[in-house]
N, C-alpha and C positions, 0 to 999 in steps of 0.2 A: 196674133190672128188665130193661133192654134187653140185658144180658149173655147172657141165656138165649135171645135171639132168634136164629133160624137162617134160612137161605135154603131155600125150597122151590120146587118147580116145579108149576105148575097147568096141566093140559091143558085147552084150550078148543076150541070149534068153530073151524075155520080162518076167518080173517078177523074174528073176534070179539075179538082180543087187546086192542085199545084200548077197546072197549066194556066188556069184563070189568074191565079196570084202572079205568076211570072208575066203574063200578058199585060196585066194592069200596071205592074212595075215598069214595063217597057213603055207603055203609053205615058205614064207619069214622067219618065225621063225625056221622052221625045217631045212631049207637049209642054214641058216645064210646069207640071201640075203639082210639084212637091210641096207647095204651100197650101194646097187644097186636099190632097190625098196623102195622109201622113204615115199610116201603118196598115199592113195587111197581115193577118194571122190565120193560120189553120191549126186550131187546137189539137194536139196529139197527146198520147200517153204511151208509156212503155208497158207492154204486156208480155208475160212469160207464156210462151206456147210450148206444149209438149208434143213432139212429133213422133214419127216412127221410131220404134226401139226405145221409147221412153226418154229420148234426148230433149232437153229443154233449151230454148233460145229466147233471147229478148227481142221483141219486135215492136216497132213504133206503129201505132194504130191511130187513125183519125177518130177523135171523140165525136164529131158531128159530120159523118160522111155526106157529101153533097152541099156543104155550106162553107163559106169563107167569111171571116170577120174583117171589117175594114173600118178604120178610123179616118173620117174625112169631114170636110166642110162641104155641105151640099150647095152647089150652085148648078145652073143649067149645064155648064161645061163639065163639071166633075160628074154629075149624074149621068149625062150622055156618054161620057168616056167609059164609065164602069158598065152601064146598062148595055152597051153595044159590043162588049168583049165576047168573042166566040166562047160558048160554053155557059154563059150567064143566062139564067132564065128570068131573073128579076131580083128585086130587093124583097126581103121578108117583111111583112107588116100588113095592117088592115087597109092602108091607103094605096090605091093604084096610081095616084099622081105624084106623091112624094114619099120617099123612104121614111120609115118610122125608126127613130134611134132607140137603142137599148138603154134601159135605165142603168145607173151605176151598180145597183144590186144585181141586175141580170148579168152585167159584164163580169162582176166579181164571181158569181156562182158558176158561170160558164168556163172559167179558167182561161179567159182570153189572154190575160197576163198574170204572172205570178211574181210577187216580190220575193227576192231571194233573202232568206233569213240567215243572219250571221250569228254564230254561237261561240262561246268562249271555251268550249270543251271539244275534245276529239276522241277518236276510238282509242280505248285503253285507259281513259281517265276515270278516276274515282268520282262519282257524282252522288248527290242526294236528291231524292224525289221530293218535290215541294208542293205538289197538289195531286188530287185524285185519291182513289182507294188505297194506294200504296204509299201515301205520304209518310215522310220521315224514314223510309227504307233507304239504305245505301246500296250502291251497285257499281258496276263497271260498264262503260259504253262498249257495246259489241258492234253495232251498226249505226250509221248516221246518214240521213238523206234530207238535206235542207230544202230541196225543191218540193218534196212530198210532206214536209213538216213531220218527219218520222225519226224516232230514235229507238233502238233496241238496247235495253239495259239488262245485264245479268245480275240478279239479286239473290241473296241467300235467304231462303224462306223454308221454315220447318226442316232445317238441316240439309236442304238440297239447293242446288243452283237452279234458278228458275228465270226464264227470259220474260221480260215485260216490254210490251210495245207501247210507247208513249209519244206524246207530242213534244216538240222541241222545248216549249216553255214550261214543261212539267218537271224539268230537272235543272240543277245548277251544280257547278263545280263544288266538290266537297272540301 
């Protein structure tokens, strides 16, 4: 039955995203709607903020404040359950009668879900760059973030150690 489930965007009062998501999950449990409402996501990103005195800290920030993503099968019951949660102003879309689902491309570009990439190298490994302008250079992995598809490699260029920021698939173990 989950094949018919699509992603939708719910508009909420600003600052109510987490409360709305929690309330929907409570309704799903209480009304046994877990076969209709499958996932709720609030896309976030980690941002480095520099505060007083130049101190930096990592802060999780909402990518789309005032919006919640939900994967569900739209029926009268599921639509009514979501639409009547306190803090929800409605579904996003051109139609006022039925929610408009996101396309697969929109879901992917919005970062609603990210596939975790597995790599066969780790920090400190010797690697070879296999694509891009630095192709065929050798280096050592300095930083690695599979969620952001990012790797920092220290390469020797013009007699100096130079950092190169690459995508995970641009390098392989040497």
